[in-house]
C-alpha positions in Angstrom: -15.6 -3.6 -11.2 -13.8 -3.1 -8.1 -12.5 0.4 -6.9 -9.2 0.5 -5.1 -9.0 4.2 -3.4 -5.9 5.5 -2.0 -7.2 8.6 -0.1 -3.6 9.3 1.4 -2.5 10.1 -2.5 -5.3 11.7 -3.7 -6.2 9.0 -6.1 -9.3 6.0 -6.7 -8.2 3.0 -7.8 -10.4 0.9 -5.7 -10.7 -1.2 -2.1 -10.3 -4.8 -1.3 -11.7 -6.2 1.9 -9.8 -7.9 3.9 -10.4 -11.0 6.2 -8.5 -13.2 7.6 -5.3 -11.9 6.2 -6.7 -12.2 2.8 -7.6 -9.4 0.1 -10.9 -10.1 -1.7 -12.4 -7.9 -4.5 -15.6 -6.5 -4.0 -17.8 -9.7 -5.6 -16.4 -11.8 -2.9 -13.4 -13.3 -4.8 -9.5 -13.7 -3.5 -7.6 -11.2 -4.7 -4.3 -13.4 -6.4 -0.8 -11.3 -6.5 1.1 -14.0 -8.1 2.9 -12.5 -11.3 3.4 -9.5 -9.9 7.0 -8.3 -9.2 8.0 -7.3 -5.0 6.4 -3.2 -4.4 3.8 -4.3 -6.6 0.0 -5.3 -5.9 -2.8 -7.4 -8.7 -5.0 -5.3 -10.0 -7.2 -6.9 -12.7 -4.9 -8.4 -15.1 -2.6 -5.9 -14.1 0.4 -5.2 -11.8 0.6 -1.4 -9.9 3.4 -0.1 -8.1 2.9 1.2 -4.8 3.1 4.3 -4.7 5.4 6.5 -2.4 4.1 6.8 1.1 2.2 3.1 0.7 4.0 -0.6 0.7 3.1 -3.3 -0.9 1.7 -5.4 2.4 2.1 -9.0 1.0 -0.2 -10.4 3.9 -3.2 -8.5 2.3 -2.0 -7.9 -0.9 -2.7 -4.4 -1.2 -0.9 -1.0 -0.9 -1.0 0.2 2.7 -0.1 3.2 4.0 3.1 3.6 5.9 2.7 3.8 10.0 3.0 6.6 12.1 7.0 7.0 12.3 7.7 5.9 9.3 7.9 6.7 5.7 8.6 5.5 2.0 9.9 7.8 -0.5 10.0 5.2 -3.4 7.6 4.0 -5.4 7.4 -0.2 -5.1 8.3 -0.3 -1.3 8.0 -3.4 0.2 8.3 -2.0 3.5 8.3 1.4 5.5 11.8 2.7 6.8 11.9 4.3 10.5 12.2 8.1 11.1 15.8 8.1 11.9 16.9 9.8 15.2 13.3 8.7 16.8 11.5 11.4 14.4 8.1 11.8 14.3 5.6 11.9 11.3 2.3 14.0 11.6 0.4 11.2 9.8 0.1 7.7 8.4 1.4 7.4 4.6 4.7 9.6 5.4 6.7 9.8 1.8 9.7 11.6 3.6 11.9 11.2 6.6 10.5 14.8 7.6 6.8 13.6 7.7 5.5 15.3 4.8 
């Protein structure tokens, strides 16, 4: 069983290793995201929504935290939004344009 942890949002679903921009589970099997909708990642036989503060990274096929000075305020984001007016965030994984 693989474990995918999203520390920034306070719950664990597990982790995948990333090699050469492809995702692998703990058994070394490549993760296949086919069959999932935009903003979702494959977990076993299910598709999980990426939560606010995260976006579905199609290169790695995992939910990644939004970088500094960007945010995602919705589930199933496929990209992060730059903070308006040159705004800054205190950390990665911001869920609002206020940096929280």
